[in-house]
VOPAGU-2260 file (C-alpha; in pm, 1 decimal, decimal comma):
REM VOPAGU-2260
SITE   aa  ch    i         X         Y         Z
SITE  UNK   A    0    8446,7   10629,8   19898,7
SITE  UNK   A    1    8493,5   10296,9   20053,1
SITE  UNK   A    2    8183,7   10048,2   20061,7
SITE  UNK   A    3    8169,0   10086,8   20432,5
SITE  UNK   A    4    8099,3   10451,2   20378,5
SITE  UNK   A    5    7746,5   10355,4   20243,6
SITE  UNK   A    6    7481,3   10286,7   20502,5
SITE  UNK   A    7    7227,5   10057,8   20353,5
SITE  UNK   A    8    6930,8    9856,6   20486,7
SITE  UNK   A    9    6947,5    9488,2   20464,1
SITE  UNK   A   10    6702,2    9475,8   20161,4
SITE  UNK   A   11    6932,4    9686,2   19960,4
SITE  UNK   A   12    7232,7    9518,1   20051,1
SITE  UNK   A   13    7092,1    9208,3   19923,3
SITE  UNK   A   14    7076,5    9364,3   19565,6
SITE  UNK   A   15    7448,2    9454,8   19564,4
SITE  UNK   A   16    7767,2    9249,5   19493,5
SITE  UNK   A   17    7760,1    9002,3   19784,7
SITE  UNK   A   18    8126,5    9041,2   19839,7
SITE  UNK   A   19    8094,3    9416,3   19935,7
SITE  UNK   A   20    8088,5    9543,7   20272,3
SITE  UNK   A   21    7836,3    9794,1   20394,1
SITE  UNK   A   22    7754,7    9961,8   20701,3
SITE  UNK   A   23    7400,5    9805,6   20806,4
SITE  UNK   A   24    7136,4   10036,5   20890,2
SITE  UNK   A   25    6752,8   10060,9   20939,2
SITE  UNK   A   26    6553,1   10131,2   20625,6
SITE  UNK   A   27    6476,3   10524,3   20711,6
SITE  UNK   A   28    6835,2   10570,2   20719,3
SITE  UNK   A   29    6939,0   10358,0   20389,7
SITE  UNK   A   30    7149,3   10579,9   20164,4
SITE  UNK   A   31    6954,0   10422,9   19839,5
SITE  UNK   A   32    6581,9   10372,4   19951,5
SITE  UNK   A   33    6530,5   10624,6   20247,7
SITE  UNK   A   34    6287,5   10389,8   20395,5
SITE  UNK   A   35    6108,2   10257,9   20084,0
SITE  UNK   A   36    6180,0    9883,1   20143,2
SITE  UNK   A   37    6003,5    9894,7   20468,4
SITE  UNK   A   38    5661,8    9969,9   20292,3
SITE  UNK   A   39    5669,7    9601,8   20109,3
SITE  UNK   A   40    5420,0    9458,3   20368,6
SITE  UNK   A   41    5190,3    9788,2   20336,9
SITE  UNK   A   42    5210,4    9764,9   19978,5
SITE  UNK   A   43    5138,7    9384,3   19990,8
SITE  UNK   A   44    4827,3    9463,2   20174,3
SITE  UNK   A   45    4702,9    9732,4   19934,8
SITE  UNK   A   46    4755,0    9506,0   19646,3
SITE  UNK   A   47    4559,2    9234,2   19817,6
SITE  UNK   A   48    4278,9    9473,7   19864,5
SITE  UNK   A   49    4270,5    9562,0   19496,0
SITE  UNK   A   50    4297,8    9200,9   19351,7
SITE  UNK   A   51    4005,7    9070,0   19557,8
SITE  UNK   A   52    3717,5    9154,2   19332,9
SITE  UNK   A   53    3899,2    8966,1   19035,9
SITE  UNK   A   54    3899,6    8604,3   18907,7
SITE  UNK   A   55    4231,1    8505,2   18789,5
SITE  UNK   A   56    4460,1    8226,4   18743,0
SITE  UNK   A   57    4805,5    8426,2   18675,7
SITE  UNK   A   58    4928,3    8750,2   18750,6
SITE  UNK   A   59    5234,2    8986,2   18715,8
SITE  UNK   A   60    5347,0    9284,0   18931,2
SITE  UNK   A   61    5489,4    9605,8   18814,8
SITE  UNK   A   62    5667,0    9861,8   19028,6
SITE  UNK   A   63    5673,3   10243,3   19049,7
SITE  UNK   A   64    5993,7   10422,8   19257,9
SITE  UNK   A   65    6084,3   10777,7   19277,9
SITE  UNK   A   66    6333,6   10848,0   19003,9
SITE  UNK   A   67    6626,0   10967,0   19266,8
SITE  UNK   A   68    6570,6   10614,3   19453,9
SITE  UNK   A   69    6710,6   10444,0   19103,2
SITE  UNK   A   70    6957,0   10740,9   19068,4
SITE  UNK   A   71    7117,2   10661,4   19416,2
SITE  UNK   A   72    7165,6   10319,1   19343,3
SITE  UNK   A   73    7329,7   10382,8   18992,3
SITE  UNK   A   74    7543,0   10624,2   19173,0
SITE  UNK   A   75    7668,7   10387,9   19439,2
SITE  UNK   A   76    7733,8   10100,9   19173,7
SITE  UNK   A   77    7917,4   10344,5   18948,2
SITE  UNK   A   78    8123,9   10461,7   19224,6
SITE  UNK   A   79    8229,8   10098,6   19361,2
SITE  UNK   A   80    8232,8    9968,6   18992,1
SITE  UNK   A   81    7991,3    9675,9   19089,5
SITE  UNK   A   82    7707,4    9550,2   18858,5
SITE  UNK   A   83    7472,0    9445,5   19126,9
SITE  UNK   A   84    7239,9    9174,3   19155,4
SITE  UNK   A   85    6896,8    9316,7   19040,2
SITE  UNK   A   86    6775,2    9663,5   19022,0
SITE  UNK   A   87    6535,5    9781,1   19327,3
SITE  UNK   A   88    6226,3    9760,6   19092,8
SITE  UNK   A   89    6279,6    9390,0   19014,0
SITE  UNK   A   90    6328,4    9334,2   19373,3
SITE  UNK   A   91    6042,8    9507,4   19509,9
SITE  UNK   A   92    5820,6    9353,2   19219,7
SITE  UNK   A   93    5926,1    9009,1   19340,1
SITE  UNK   A   94    5855,4    9067,5   19720,4
SITE  UNK   A   95    5508,9    9178,5   19636,0
SITE  UNK   A   96    5446,1    8894,4   19386,6
SITE  UNK   A   97    5554,2    8660,0   19662,2
SITE  UNK   A   98    5290,7    8802,6   19908,1
SITE  UNK   A   99    4999,3    8801,4   19633,0
SITE  UNK   A  100    5102,6    8436,4   19538,5
SITE  UNK   A  101    5122,1    8320,4   19893,8
SITE  UNK   A  102    4768,3    8493,9   19973,7
SITE  UNK   A  103    4593,6    8396,3   19656,0
SITE  UNK   A  104    4773,1    8090,8   19573,8
SITE  UNK   A  105    4780,3    8193,4   19197,0
SITE  UNK   A  106    5091,6    8172,2   18981,0
SITE  UNK   A  107    5316,1    8439,1   18856,3
SITE  UNK   A  108    5313,1    8498,0   18467,8
SITE  UNK   A  109    5556,9    8778,7   18338,0
SITE  UNK   A  110    5439,4    8700,9   17983,7
SITE  UNK   A  111    5081,2    8651,1   17956,1
SITE  UNK   A  112    4917,3    8751,3   18307,0
SITE  UNK   A  113    4535,4    8744,2   18334,6
SITE  UNK   A  114    4588,7    9026,8   18602,4
SITE  UNK   A  115    4811,4    9316,0   18596,8
SITE  UNK   A  116    4922,6    9464,6   18915,4
SITE  UNK   A  117    5095,8    9806,8   18958,2
SITE  UNK   A  118    5221,2    9883,3   19285,8
SITE  UNK   A  119    5325,0   10263,5   19309,3
SITE  UNK   A  120    5576,6   10303,7   19606,9
SITE  UNK   A  121    5611,7   10662,0   19528,2
SITE  UNK   A  122    5252,0   10727,6   19610,0
SITE  UNK   A  123    5164,4   10436,8   19832,7
SITE  UNK   A  124    4877,7   10324,1   19614,9
SITE  UNK   A  125    4792,1   10026,7   19413,2
SITE  UNK   A  126    4580,3    9926,8   19107,5
SITE  UNK   A  127    4502,2    9630,8   18914,6
SITE  UNK   A  128    4373,0    9549,3   18575,1
SITE  UNK   A  129    4256,2    9221,4   18413,4
SITE  UNK   A  130    4342,8    9119,3   18074,0
SITE  UNK   A  131    4063,3    9145,6   17798,6
SITE  UNK   A  132    3839,4    8855,7   17766,1
SITE  UNK   A  133    3683,7    8773,4   17450,9
SITE  UNK   A  134    3327,5    8596,3   17422,3
SITE  UNK   A  135    3238,9    8386,6   17092,6
SITE  UNK   A  136    2851,0    8307,8   17044,3
SITE  UNK   A  137    2545,0    8376,8   16833,0
SITE  UNK   A  138    2267,1    8591,3   16869,9
SITE  UNK   A  139    1900,5    8612,1   16732,8
SITE  UNK   A  140    1701,1    8920,3   16756,2
SITE  UNK   A  141    1370,6    9054,2   16667,4
SITE  UNK   A  142    1240,4    9310,8   16428,2
SITE  UNK   A  143    1287,8    9663,2   16533,7
SITE  UNK   A  144    1641,3    9611,1   16705,7
SITE  UNK   A  145    1954,9    9731,6   16518,7
SITE  UNK   A  146    2282,0    9537,1   16538,3
SITE  UNK   A  147    2490,7    9826,3   16628,0
SITE  UNK   A  148    2441,2   10164,0   16811,2
SITE  UNK   A  149    2313,0   10414,1   16581,0
SITE  UNK   A  150    2494,5   10792,4   16592,9
SITE  UNK   A  151    2232,3   11077,2   16632,5
SITE  UNK   A  152    2176,0   11241,2   16295,4
SITE  UNK   A  153    2147,4   11561,7   16463,5
SITE  UNK   A  154    2481,3   11616,2   16638,0
SITE  UNK   A  155    2674,6   11298,1   16438,7
SITE  UNK   A  156    2780,9   11134,1   16760,3
SITE  UNK   A  157    2908,1   11454,5   16938,5
SITE  UNK   A  158    2602,9   11429,4   17195,4
SITE  UNK   A  159    2326,5   11679,3   17241,2
SITE  UNK   A  160    2034,0   11723,2   17444,6
SITE  UNK   A  161    1801,2   11500,8   17199,8
SITE  UNK   A  162    2029,3   11189,1   17202,1
SITE  UNK   A  163    2184,9   10952,5   17442,0
SITE  UNK   A  164    2557,5   11024,1   17463,9
SITE  UNK   A  165    2575,7   11081,1   17074,0
SITE  UNK   A  166    2361,4   10779,3   17013,5
SITE  UNK   A  167    1994,5   10721,6   16914,1
SITE  UNK   A  168    1791,0   10602,4   17201,3
SITE  UNK   A  169    1679,4   10288,7   17054,1
SITE  UNK   A  170    1743,2    9934,9   17102,5
SITE  UNK   A  171    2072,4    9772,1   16956,9
SITE  UNK   A  172    2228,5    9427,8   17010,3
SITE  UNK   A  173    2559,7    9616,0   17061,5
SITE  UNK   A  174    2409,8    9755,3   17380,5
SITE  UNK   A  175    2183,5    9513,8   17497,3
SITE  UNK   A  176    2476,7    9249,1   17462,1
SITE  UNK   A  177    2734,4    9468,2   17606,9
SITE  UNK   A  178    2502,1    9553,0   17897,6
SITE  UNK   A  179    2431,7    9203,4   17992,3
SITE  UNK   A  180    2775,3    9050,9   17968,9
SITE  UNK   A  181    2937,1    9341,6   18141,8
SITE  UNK   A  182    2701,5    9273,1   18420,7
SITE  UNK   A  183    2782,5    8901,3   18430,7
SITE  UNK   A  184    3144,0    8972,3   18417,2
SITE  UNK   A  185    3190,6    9292,7   18614,3
SITE  UNK   A  186    3291,7    9528,9   18336,0
SITE  UNK   A  187    3177,0    9858,8   18183,4
SITE  UNK   A  188    3343,5    9837,9   17857,3
SITE  UNK   A  189    3285,4    9610,7   17565,5
SITE  UNK   A  190    3376,2    9606,7   17214,2
SITE  UNK   A  191    3208,0    9415,4   16927,3
SITE  UNK   A  192    3361,0    9236,4   16626,5
SITE  UNK   A  193    3051,4    9170,0   16409,0
SITE  UNK   A  194    3067,3    8856,8   16156,1
SITE  UNK   A  195    2824,4    8997,9   15890,2
SITE  UNK   A  196    2543,8    9263,5   15929,4
SITE  UNK   A  197    2180,2    9323,1   15916,3
SITE  UNK   A  198    1914,1    9596,8   15934,4
SITE  UNK   A  199    1720,2    9725,9   16227,5
SITE  UNK   A  200    1405,5    9590,3   16024,2
SITE  UNK   A  201    1572,5    9248,1   16007,2
SITE  UNK   A  202    1505,1    8923,9   16216,1
SITE  UNK   A  203    1763,9    8702,3   16287,4
SITE  UNK   A  204    1658,3    8344,4   16337,7
SITE  UNK   A  205    1822,4    8078,8   16537,9
SITE  UNK   A  206    2107,0    7924,5   16515,6
SITE  UNK   A  207    2173,6    8290,3   16510,2
SITE  UNK   A  208    2451,7    8528,3   16386,0
SITE  UNK   A  209    2806,3    8462,2   16534,0
SITE  UNK   A  210    2985,6    8756,9   16708,9
SITE  UNK   A  211    3285,0    8828,8   16900,8
SITE  UNK   A  212    3286,0    9042,0   17212,1
SITE  UNK   A  213    3600,9    9188,8   17382,4
SITE  UNK   A  214    3531,7    9249,7   17756,7
SITE  UNK   A  215    3796,2    9497,1   17907,3
SITE  UNK   A  216    3902,0    9460,5   18249,7
SITE  UNK   A  217    3660,6    9202,9   18343,0
SITE  UNK   A  218    3644,1    9102,9   18709,5
SITE  UNK   A  219    3498,5    8762,8   18631,8
SITE  UNK   A  220    3622,7    8509,0   18359,9
SITE  UNK   A  221    3321,4    8267,4   18294,9
SITE  UNK   A  222    2988,3    8313,6   18079,5
SITE  UNK   A  223    2677,7    8113,9   18046,0
SITE  UNK   A  224    2648,1    7921,0   17718,0
SITE  UNK   A  225    2276,5    8052,3   17691,2
SITE  UNK   A  226    2102,6    8380,3   17750,6
SITE  UNK   A  227    1765,3    8535,3   17702,0
SITE  UNK   A  228    1757,5    8930,3   17632,8
SITE  UNK   A  229    1469,5    9155,8   17680,3
SITE  UNK   A  230    1495,1    9434,1   17403,1
SITE  UNK   A  231    1173,1    9621,4   17409,7
SITE  UNK   A  232    1068,0    9474,7   17070,9
SITE  UNK   A  233    1051,9    9119,9   17139,6
SITE  UNK   A  234    1300,9    8851,9   17296,9
SITE  UNK   A  235    1656,7    8789,5   17169,5
SITE  UNK   A  236    1888,2    8513,0   17267,8
SITE  UNK   A  237    2252,2    8435,1   17305,6
SITE  UNK   A  238    2362,1    8044,3   17240,4
SITE  UNK   A  239    2685,8    7888,4   17229,1
SITE  UNK   A  240    2881,9    8135,5   17420,1
SITE  UNK   A  241    3225,9    8063,6   17535,9
SITE  UNK   A  242    3542,7    8219,6   17633,6
SITE  UNK   A  243    3822,8    8202,0   17395,7
SITE  UNK   A  244    4178,5    8114,4   17483,6
SITE  UNK   A  245    4333,9    8452,3   17341,9
SITE  UNK   A  246    4278,5    8711,5   17147,9
SITE  UNK   A  247    4103,5    8673,5   16794,8
SITE  UNK   A  248    4378,7    8698,6   16505,8
SITE  UNK   A  249    4114,5    8646,0   16219,4
SITE  UNK   A  250    3752,0    8582,9   16201,8
SITE  UNK   A  251    3602,3    8327,9   15974,6
SITE  UNK   A  252    3467,4    8375,5   15629,6
SITE  UNK   A  253    3078,6    8269,6   15614,1
SITE  UNK   A  254    2771,4    8244,8   15383,9
SITE  UNK   A  255    2414,1    8289,3   15475,0
SITE  UNK   A  256    2053,2    8230,1   15374,6
SITE  UNK   A  257    1816,3    8534,3   15356,2
SITE  UNK   A  258    1473,3    8588,7   15305,0
SITE  UNK   A  259    1445,8    8924,8   15094,5
SITE  UNK   A  260    1100,9    9086,1   15039,6
SITE  UNK   A  261    1112,1    9270,8   14694,9
SITE  UNK   A  262     888,4    9544,6   14545,3
SITE  UNK   A  263     901,0    9763,8   14229,3
SITE  UNK   A  264     783,8   10059,7   14082,7
SITE  UNK   A  265     645,6    9855,6   13793,2
SITE  UNK   A  266     384,1    9581,0   13760,3
SITE  UNK   A  267     498,8    9252,6   13886,4
SITE  UNK   A  268     248,7    9067,9   13673,3
SITE  UNK   A  269     395,6    8840,3   13395,5
SITE  UNK   A  270     753,9    8822,1   13522,6
SITE  UNK   A  271     884,0    8492,7   13467,9
SITE  UNK   A  272    1044,8    8418,7   13815,7
SITE  UNK   A  273    1210,6    8102,9   13685,6
SITE  UNK   A  274    1468,0    8324,9   13553,2
SITE  UNK   A  275    1620,9    8405,3   13885,6
SITE  UNK   A  276    1803,8    8061,9   13844,9
SITE  UNK   A  277    2019,1    8246,7   13634,3
SITE  UNK   A  278    2193,0    8418,7   13919,4
SITE  UNK   A  279    2246,3    8078,4   14086,8
SITE  UNK   A  280    2630,5    7986,8   14131,2
SITE  UNK   A  281    2713,3    8298,8   13980,2
SITE  UNK   A  282    3003,5    8524,4   14074,4
SITE  UNK   A  283    2887,0    8839,2   14150,1
SITE  UNK   A  284    3109,7    9157,4   14119,4
SITE  UNK   A  285    3036,4    9448,2   14327,5
SITE  UNK   A  286    3229,7    9763,6   14473,1
SITE  UNK   A  287    3278,5    9795,9   14848,0
SITE  UNK   A  288    3279,8   10101,5   15065,6
SITE  UNK   A  289    3636,0   10157,6   14986,9
SITE  UNK   A  290    3601,3   10138,2   14624,2
SITE  UNK   A  291    3748,3    9837,2   14543,0
SITE  UNK   A  292    3591,3    9577,0   14330,8
SITE  UNK   A  293    3519,3    9243,0   14514,4
SITE  UNK   A  294    3400,1    8907,2   14390,5
SITE  UNK   A  295    3139,5    8703,0   14569,8
SITE  UNK   A  296    2918,9    8385,3   14505,3
SITE  UNK   A  297    2559,4    8325,7   14513,6
SITE  UNK   A  298    2465,7    7959,3   14564,2
SITE  UNK   A  299    2097,4    7949,3   14531,0
SITE  UNK   A  300    1800,3    8166,1   14431,6
SITE  UNK   A  301    1432,9    8113,7   14471,6
SITE  UNK   A  302    1180,5    8373,1   14417,5
SITE  UNK   A  303     800,5    8336,5   14485,7
SITE  UNK   A  304     494,0    8535,2   14473,0
SITE  UNK   A  305     344,1    8550,9   14826,8
SITE  UNK   A  306      47,2    8800,9   14922,6
SITE  UNK   A  307      94,0    9024,9   14615,9
SITE  UNK   A  308     461,6    9065,5   14653,8
SITE  UNK   A  309     790,3    8894,2   14554,6
SITE  UNK   A  310     995,0    8684,4   14806,1
SITE  UNK   A  311    1331,6    8580,9   14739,9
SITE  UNK   A  312    1513,3    8308,3   14940,7
SITE  UNK   A  313    1883,1    8338,2   14862,8
SITE  UNK   A  314    2205,1    8161,5   14995,8
SITE  UNK   A  315    2517,0    8386,7   14937,6
SITE  UNK   A  316    2866,5    8458,0   15046,0
SITE  UNK   A  317    2906,7    8696,7   15339,8
SITE  UNK   A  318    2988,1    9048,2   15258,6
SITE  UNK   A  319    2763,8    9075,8   14982,1
SITE  UNK   A  320    2485,4    9349,6   15042,0
SITE  UNK   A  321    2161,3    9182,7   14998,1
SITE  UNK   A  322    1978,2    9498,1   14909,6
SITE  UNK   A  323    2233,7    9602,7   14636,5
SITE  UNK   A  324    2219,6    9250,5   14526,2
SITE  UNK   A  325    1876,0    9306,3   14436,7
SITE  UNK   A  326    1854,1    9653,6   14297,3
SITE  UNK   A  327    2172,7    9623,3   14095,8
SITE  UNK   A  328    2355,4    9927,5   14275,9
SITE  UNK   A  329    2722,2    9883,5   14180,8
SITE  UNK   A  330    2646,9    9499,3   14165,6
SITE  UNK   A  331    2635,4    9277,0   13845,2
SITE  UNK   A  332    2464,2    9042,1   13784,1
SITE  UNK   A  333    2182,9    9121,2   14023,6
SITE  UNK   A  334    1813,7    8992,7   14097,0
SITE  UNK   A  335    1684,4    9300,1   13868,4
SITE  UNK   A  336    1919,3    9216,7   13587,9
SITE  UNK   A  337    1828,6    8861,7   13557,8
SITE  UNK   A  338    1443,0    8936,5   13608,1
SITE  UNK   A  339    1440,7    9206,1   13363,8
SITE  UNK   A  340    1257,6    9459,3   13606,4
SITE  UNK   A  341    1404,0    9718,5   13856,8
SITE  UNK   A  342    1345,8    9575,8   14190,0
SITE  UNK   A  343    1395,7    9702,5   14550,4
SITE  UNK   A  344    1465,3    9488,1   14885,1
SITE  UNK   A  345    1222,2    9633,9   15124,3
SITE  UNK   A  346    1363,3    9446,8   15409,3
SITE  UNK   A  347    1534,0    9116,3   15468,4
SITE  UNK   A  348    1580,3    8847,9   15747,4
SITE  UNK   A  349    1854,2    8614,4   15828,2
SITE  UNK   A  350    1762,3    8268,3   15824,7
SITE  UNK   A  351    2086,7    8095,1   15884,4
SITE  UNK   A  352    2469,8    8182,7   15898,6
SITE  UNK   A  353    2737,2    7918,9   15804,8
SITE  UNK   A  354    3083,7    7952,9   15934,6
SITE  UNK   A  355    3368,6    7850,3   15712,0
SITE  UNK   A  356    3632,0    7733,4   15968,2
SITE  UNK   A  357    3711,5    7848,3   16304,5
SITE  UNK   A  358    3823,3    8166,9   16456,5
SITE  UNK   A  359    4206,8    8171,5   16462,0
SITE  UNK   A  360    4386,6    8291,8   16792,5
SITE  UNK   A  361    4690,9    8467,9   16899,1
SITE  UNK   A  362    4927,6    8268,7   17101,8
SITE  UNK   A  363    5289,1    8276,2   17154,7
SITE  UNK   A  364    5310,5    8524,5   16864,9
SITE  UNK   A  365    5144,4    8286,8   16627,2
SITE  UNK   A  366    4780,0    8238,6   16522,4
SITE  UNK   A  367    4622,9    7924,0   16659,9
SITE  UNK   A  368    4280,8    7773,9   16618,2
SITE  UNK   A  369    4014,7    7747,5   16876,2
SITE  UNK   A  370    3847,6    7432,6   16922,1
């Protein structure tokens, strides 16, 4: 079959070998696209409508075309033994991208776009999704608010008439922070990376505990540095919030200062509280949830009597469980051990969390430090 036997539209001719000769026809009669290329302007309008709610600096465009379109082009090139300049997908993607670039004045970035656009020429629909945004900040919380959403004990998270979608209907920082930043950024899906943890009964004091929140498919990309949150149990705050330049590769290690409220089934009279100093600057060994032995350090300990109870002020490495450090459950040495009396930690508060270094970020395939 000679080149002239193939009737192609102008757009499809542009993709073939420029030295070839074809019969030029309107798109609806084109051997390859059957009118598909005439839909570029319409698809451009659909795409612009989809990207309008988003705040972004860069974008890329992907295209879906019917399989038979690509098959007909492959058939033509095989018969004529021509390589062609590009595929119909890449050509249509470029044309739609030019329309978006002209309308939004944003740049095309095929490697790391903030916004990914999908133009489906098969069904004449378009969609857009935004690159996840990562917020780093610190939060404080009052007593009575848990850090994470807690699974319902009756259904184990499956969902039942007595719970809230598998979770206990009680305030948590995960839900409160997710709802606040989701509303600010126009997203309904968030995921948290916690840097340490505390109990529902713990107060987290300023400057607060660091956290990283992934916000999926955000419409906007800026966050306020400070926020005040209503929890139902008191005021929580967020400070020093900022958007990271990229996805975190690692999170920093940390140490923290806690105030632990202690009790014992035995009488507390006559205990030599100065013995608590024996725990200072000691390396503590404990078995973590995976059954591995872990070593952490205790930097300072002070135990005092206050209103008939013992209160411990401890500075320790992150990851070392406070209640087990007090009781000695799979932990050695412990506060119970050095004081010579079985103790339990009724509750503990977080007075300060100190980071060791910064969050490292993914960039160009290698970790990068945030500033």
